[in-house]
VMD Tcl script that draws the C-alpha trace (Angstrom):
set ca {
  {6.08 -30.00 -9.74}
  {3.00 -30.73 -7.03}
  {5.73 -32.61 -4.96}
  {8.41 -30.34 -5.49}
  {5.82 -27.61 -4.19}
  {4.96 -29.93 -1.12}
  {8.41 -30.48 -0.03}
  {9.37 -26.39 -0.10}
  {6.44 -25.92 2.26}
  {7.43 -28.63 4.48}
  {10.97 -26.84 4.78}
  {9.55 -23.95 5.45}
  {7.19 -25.16 8.15}
  {10.29 -27.10 9.39}
  {12.31 -23.96 9.67}
  {9.82 -21.30 11.13}
  {8.48 -23.28 13.99}
  {7.37 -21.66 16.69}
  {7.88 -18.11 15.83}
  {5.47 -15.72 15.39}
  {2.21 -15.29 17.64}
  {-0.53 -17.35 16.30}
  {-3.47 -15.15 15.08}
  {-7.27 -15.75 15.19}
  {-9.23 -16.54 11.73}
  {-12.64 -16.41 11.33}
  {-14.01 -18.79 8.75}
  {-11.61 -21.26 7.08}
  {-12.74 -24.82 5.06}
  {-14.16 -27.85 6.98}
  {-12.58 -30.71 6.35}
  {-15.13 -34.14 6.16}
  {-15.17 -37.17 8.00}
  {-14.16 -39.15 5.28}
  {-10.99 -36.44 4.65}
  {-10.24 -36.25 8.56}
  {-10.45 -40.25 8.49}
  {-7.96 -41.25 5.51}
  {-5.88 -38.45 7.23}
  {-6.05 -39.88 10.57}
  {-5.18 -43.43 8.54}
  {-2.00 -42.10 7.27}
  {-1.22 -40.22 9.70}
  {-1.45 -43.76 12.14}
  {0.70 -45.19 9.63}
  {3.57 -43.35 9.67}
  {3.41 -43.83 13.31}
  {4.88 -47.30 15.86}
  {1.26 -48.32 15.24}
  {1.31 -49.11 11.73}
  {2.09 -52.73 11.74}
  {-1.36 -53.07 13.84}
  {-3.46 -52.39 11.25}
  {-4.56 -54.44 9.60}
  {-7.85 -53.29 7.18}
  {-8.17 -49.80 7.16}
  {-12.36 -50.09 8.28}
  {-11.04 -51.45 11.47}
  {-10.69 -47.08 12.12}
  {-14.26 -45.76 13.40}
  {-15.14 -42.66 14.73}
  {-15.92 -42.00 18.15}
  {-17.93 -39.69 18.70}
  {-17.36 -35.62 17.30}
  {-15.73 -33.25 19.38}
  {-17.25 -29.67 20.08}
  {-15.70 -26.34 20.34}
  {-16.76 -23.78 22.87}
  {-19.08 -21.95 20.52}
  {-21.04 -25.67 19.59}
  {-19.59 -25.68 16.47}
  {-18.05 -28.65 15.53}
  {-13.82 -29.17 15.82}
  {-12.55 -32.40 15.24}
  {-13.64 -36.18 14.35}
  {-12.72 -38.58 17.59}
  {-11.42 -42.10 15.79}
  {-10.48 -45.58 17.80}
  {-9.27 -48.28 16.50}
  {-10.50 -51.20 16.77}
  {-9.37 -54.88 16.08}
  {-9.15 -57.91 18.60}
  {-8.71 -55.25 21.72}
  {-11.61 -52.51 21.63}
  {-10.44 -49.22 21.68}
  {-6.84 -49.85 21.08}
  {-5.53 -46.10 19.44}
  {-7.31 -42.98 19.40}
  {-6.35 -40.16 17.23}
  {-8.00 -36.69 16.77}
  {-8.76 -35.16 14.25}
  {-9.70 -31.24 13.49}
  {-12.10 -30.24 11.11}
  {-11.43 -26.71 9.89}
  {-8.12 -25.69 7.86}
  {-7.35 -23.32 10.56}
  {-6.45 -25.44 12.87}
  {-3.81 -27.76 13.22}
  {-4.85 -31.42 11.86}
  {-3.95 -33.90 14.22}
  {-4.08 -32.42 18.03}
  {-3.75 -35.71 19.78}
  {-3.01 -39.85 18.85}
  {-2.05 -42.52 21.58}
  {-2.62 -45.86 22.82}
  {-6.01 -47.69 24.54}
  {-8.82 -44.56 24.26}
  {-8.75 -40.45 25.38}
  {-10.28 -40.64 28.87}
  {-9.83 -43.78 30.76}
  {-12.12 -42.39 33.41}
  {-14.98 -40.04 31.62}
  {-15.96 -41.88 28.38}
  {-19.31 -43.03 30.33}
  {-20.76 -39.33 29.43}
  {-21.13 -40.20 26.27}
  {-22.79 -42.92 26.44}
  {-25.52 -40.69 28.25}
  {-25.54 -38.28 25.28}
  {-23.11 -35.64 25.95}
  {-21.01 -34.41 23.81}
  {-16.90 -33.95 23.96}
  {-15.76 -30.18 24.39}
  {-11.50 -30.75 23.48}
  {-9.56 -27.71 25.07}
  {-6.36 -28.50 25.05}
  {-3.86 -30.71 25.67}
  {-5.46 -33.98 27.68}
  {-8.21 -30.70 28.40}
  {-11.91 -32.45 27.80}
  {-14.85 -31.84 29.09}
  {-18.94 -33.23 28.81}
  {-22.12 -30.91 28.61}
  {-25.06 -31.18 26.12}
  {-24.15 -27.23 25.21}
  {-21.84 -24.81 25.62}
  {-23.57 -23.50 28.58}
  {-23.03 -26.17 30.47}
  {-19.43 -26.20 29.83}
  {-19.20 -22.37 30.28}
  {-20.98 -23.11 33.98}
  {-18.65 -26.32 34.12}
  {-15.51 -23.40 33.27}
  {-17.10 -20.57 35.79}
  {-17.10 -22.79 38.92}
  {-14.04 -24.28 38.57}
  {-12.62 -20.88 37.70}
  {-14.19 -19.90 41.18}
  {-12.68 -22.40 43.48}
  {-8.89 -21.59 41.89}
  {-10.18 -18.07 43.29}
  {-11.27 -18.78 46.42}
  {-7.76 -21.26 46.77}
  {-5.59 -18.26 46.04}
  {-8.08 -15.75 48.24}
  {-7.99 -18.02 50.72}
  {-4.12 -19.81 51.23}
  {-0.66 -19.38 49.87}
  {-0.79 -21.00 46.13}
  {0.97 -21.81 42.75}
  {-0.74 -19.69 41.30}
  {-0.82 -15.97 40.51}
  {-5.01 -14.27 41.57}
  {-4.51 -12.09 38.82}
  {-4.05 -14.49 36.40}
  {-6.64 -16.53 37.29}
  {-9.09 -13.52 36.67}
  {-8.35 -12.64 33.21}
  {-8.08 -16.56 32.65}
  {-11.20 -17.42 29.51}
  {-12.07 -20.91 28.90}
  {-9.26 -22.44 26.38}
  {-9.73 -23.27 23.00}
  {-7.18 -24.91 20.34}
  {-5.61 -22.33 18.48}
  {-7.00 -21.00 15.19}
  {-4.35 -19.97 12.29}
  {-4.37 -19.32 9.02}
  {-0.89 -20.99 8.78}
  {-2.33 -24.50 9.29}
  {-4.13 -24.93 5.82}
  {-0.09 -25.44 4.50}
  {-0.30 -27.91 7.42}
  {-3.76 -29.60 5.80}
  {-1.97 -29.77 1.96}
  {0.47 -31.55 2.91}
  {-1.93 -34.36 5.44}
  {-3.82 -34.55 2.93}
  {-1.48 -34.85 -0.12}
  {0.64 -37.71 1.86}
  {-3.08 -39.39 2.46}
  {-3.40 -39.47 -1.32}
  {-0.28 -40.32 -2.79}
  {1.22 -43.49 -3.83}
  {4.74 -42.21 -1.29}
  {3.60 -41.25 1.65}
  {6.92 -41.70 3.68}
  {8.09 -38.71 0.93}
  {5.96 -36.51 4.15}
  {6.30 -38.59 6.62}
  {8.07 -38.67 10.01}
  {12.01 -36.78 9.55}
  {13.61 -36.43 12.74}
  {11.84 -38.46 16.11}
  {13.54 -39.65 19.57}
  {11.65 -41.34 21.83}
  {12.72 -42.36 25.48}
  {11.45 -45.87 27.21}
  {9.77 -43.61 30.46}
  {7.95 -45.95 32.48}
  {5.27 -44.36 33.56}
  {4.44 -44.07 37.31}
  {0.42 -43.53 38.23}
  {-0.15 -40.67 41.45}
  {-3.09 -42.70 42.50}
  {-1.07 -46.12 43.22}
  {-1.64 -47.45 46.45}
  {0.25 -45.25 49.31}
  {0.03 -42.13 47.77}
  {-0.88 -39.73 50.70}
  {-2.04 -37.45 48.59}
  {-2.80 -38.55 45.09}
  {-4.90 -35.56 44.14}
  {-1.84 -33.13 44.00}
  {0.75 -35.48 42.84}
  {1.19 -34.81 39.18}
  {4.41 -33.36 39.91}
  {6.01 -35.57 42.70}
  {5.18 -38.55 40.18}
  {6.20 -36.87 36.78}
  {9.18 -35.59 39.39}
  {9.81 -39.85 39.96}
  {9.09 -40.34 36.02}
  {12.19 -38.38 35.35}
  {14.26 -40.10 38.51}
  {13.58 -43.75 37.74}
  {14.44 -42.73 33.99}
  {17.63 -41.47 34.63}
  {18.52 -44.79 36.75}
  {18.38 -46.59 34.38}
  {20.42 -44.87 32.32}
  {23.24 -45.98 34.40}
  {23.23 -42.25 37.60}
  {23.49 -42.89 40.82}
  {20.42 -41.53 41.86}
  {16.84 -43.38 43.74}
  {14.43 -44.73 41.49}
  {11.67 -47.11 42.33}
  {13.52 -50.00 43.22}
  {15.08 -48.04 46.20}
  {11.94 -47.86 47.94}
  {9.85 -50.02 49.43}
  {6.46 -49.60 47.23}
  {6.21 -46.51 43.78}
  {3.72 -44.69 46.50}
  {6.37 -44.39 48.85}
  {8.56 -43.27 46.40}
  {5.64 -40.74 44.86}
  {5.71 -39.66 48.74}
  {9.38 -38.98 48.93}
  {8.97 -37.04 45.42}
  {6.40 -35.51 47.49}
  {8.23 -34.21 49.90}
  {11.42 -33.33 48.81}
  {9.40 -30.21 46.06}
  {7.68 -28.92 49.10}
  {4.31 -30.11 47.50}
  {1.10 -28.83 49.12}
  {-2.43 -29.84 48.85}
  {-2.78 -26.82 46.45}
  {-0.15 -28.18 44.33}
  {3.03 -27.65 42.83}
  {4.83 -24.86 41.14}
  {7.54 -25.05 38.12}
  {9.43 -23.35 40.41}
  {9.06 -26.30 43.34}
  {9.43 -28.75 40.31}
  {13.14 -27.80 39.84}
  {14.39 -27.06 42.94}
  {12.78 -30.41 44.10}
  {14.57 -32.65 41.68}
  {17.55 -31.19 41.97}
  {18.15 -32.37 45.57}
  {16.51 -35.50 45.03}
  {18.98 -36.18 41.91}
  {21.99 -34.45 43.76}
  {22.18 -36.88 46.76}
  {24.19 -39.53 46.08}
  {27.07 -37.14 44.41}
  {29.17 -34.30 46.11}
  {31.27 -30.94 46.03}
  {30.23 -29.40 42.57}
  {29.93 -32.35 40.74}
  {25.61 -33.59 40.01}
  {22.87 -32.11 38.61}
  {21.52 -28.35 37.27}
  {17.51 -27.84 36.77}
  {16.02 -24.82 35.45}
  {13.00 -24.48 34.07}
  {11.94 -21.91 30.22}
  {8.93 -21.38 29.11}
  {7.39 -23.73 26.05}
  {6.47 -21.15 24.24}
  {9.12 -20.57 20.84}
  {11.89 -23.22 23.23}
  {11.12 -26.94 21.23}
  {14.58 -26.91 20.34}
  {14.98 -26.89 23.61}
  {12.90 -29.98 24.42}
  {14.88 -31.02 21.53}
  {17.63 -30.93 22.67}
  {17.24 -32.75 26.18}
  {15.84 -35.34 24.91}
  {18.32 -35.89 22.27}
  {20.78 -35.51 25.81}
  {18.42 -38.86 27.24}
  {17.26 -36.25 30.04}
  {13.25 -36.42 30.21}
  {11.50 -33.25 30.72}
  {9.14 -32.07 33.65}
  {6.05 -29.98 31.93}
  {3.19 -28.28 33.54}
  {-0.06 -26.75 32.04}
  {-1.21 -23.98 33.68}
  {-5.26 -23.48 34.14}
  {-5.80 -26.76 33.47}
  {-9.61 -27.83 32.39}
  {-10.59 -31.26 32.72}
  {-13.51 -33.82 33.83}
  {-12.64 -34.90 37.47}
  {-9.33 -33.31 38.07}
  {-8.79 -31.90 41.25}
  {-6.26 -28.68 40.76}
  {-5.67 -25.83 38.33}
  {-2.59 -26.88 36.26}
  {-1.50 -30.69 35.38}
  {2.45 -31.74 35.48}
  {3.37 -34.46 32.85}
  {6.35 -36.23 31.82}
  {7.74 -35.11 27.95}
  {9.81 -38.08 27.27}
  {10.37 -37.79 22.88}
  {9.09 -35.66 20.26}
  {8.90 -35.92 16.22}
  {7.68 -34.12 12.94}
  {5.21 -35.92 11.03}
  {4.32 -34.35 7.99}
  {6.02 -30.74 8.99}
  {4.22 -30.49 12.53}
  {6.59 -30.65 15.39}
  {4.56 -33.51 18.28}
  {5.73 -34.19 21.85}
  {5.44 -37.50 23.17}
  {4.26 -37.73 26.94}
  {3.51 -40.23 29.98}
  {0.16 -38.82 31.72}
  {0.86 -39.61 35.57}
  {-2.75 -39.66 35.67}
  {-6.75 -40.41 34.11}
  {-6.34 -44.56 34.92}
  {-3.79 -46.54 35.83}
  {-4.13 -48.39 32.79}
  {-2.97 -44.91 31.09}
  {0.31 -46.08 30.47}
  {1.41 -45.68 26.24}
  {2.74 -43.03 25.43}
  {0.42 -39.80 24.38}
  {1.60 -37.50 21.08}
  {0.32 -34.40 20.61}
  {0.29 -30.74 18.81}
  {3.57 -28.76 20.52}
  {2.24 -25.47 18.45}
  {-0.86 -26.07 19.57}
  {-0.63 -26.49 22.61}
  {2.46 -24.71 24.06}
  {0.60 -21.54 24.85}
  {0.00 -22.23 28.55}
  {3.02 -24.33 29.49}
  {6.17 -24.27 31.08}
  {9.02 -26.80 31.04}
  {11.65 -28.42 34.08}
  {14.91 -29.44 32.17}
  {17.80 -30.98 33.85}
  {21.26 -32.02 33.00}
  {24.90 -33.61 34.80}
  {27.10 -30.92 36.02}
  {30.66 -32.28 36.16}
}
mol new
graphics top color blue
foreach p $ca { graphics top sphere $p radius 0.5 }
foreach p [lrange $ca 0 end-1] q [lrange $ca 1 end] { graphics top cylinder $p $q radius 0.2 }
display resetview
């Protein structure tokens, strides 16, 4: 009877994704370290990483994650075997939060994790967004410093950001919703079930997109090159699919290709808007086409449009994703582009896979994120063939 109820819950969650605004809740049941660890192990075993986990004790707690009010947000686990930090996963510590925030190859932060060795706490704000500090006051100060820089940019020159939007921006944090308890019920039951595949991945696709690095040798303006690099990844993949499109092999280097896309998009030192991304990649894809044949590109908000994202992945068309008002240690812009290259439903949760053009040269793997926890400040740049 319990399995029937869980299956009905899973069906409800899959059919109800992306509908309705998220409501904050004031309190929820906490998740213990042991529960979180069991969920982490089970979740990874249901993915492409299942063959890598030989012993459960290889998954260890690296550090805790904190919310911007200094409360415990979750747990940062790493899987260590012969390769140190070969996999990681972030599990939340409260049932009003989505169980799994993020997981992937290597480690969470390839650039700034030395701060943990200095005794700093890790504050997780959202997808690929985290700050290090001793307490919430330091985090608030770091955010306000970045906010002031954003406002100075839009007041001193044309910008891709709207001034009023920045003025009203508060420090980001992971959304809380009492409906996440249903996802937790599935995750915990799956982790303790003798037949965990009953609740495992039900629908998925991942595209073999090669990750390109926005700070590759020869890139003229690496700090603002995430949009052009994302467009280059999408274009390079489509070339590999057999379309007459210019990719990495058509240029003298990865850096030269990224610089070309930078020019095509009209990117400036301030960065790229989603409109510039759409216009620029459309221009690039159409170079070897004539007349009415060629490509079309358009944008959508991510919120409520997970089916559009899935449709493009199923059609083997990677998606440019732009996070607005991006906040993270070591970043130089107020936004960030990544390439959306996959989707999956894992234990009822809608996930999306990305290639991040930044966060170190070794950050080549696919990062998986929870769609509903991350889609409010995200826009999509979509492409398709026209005939």
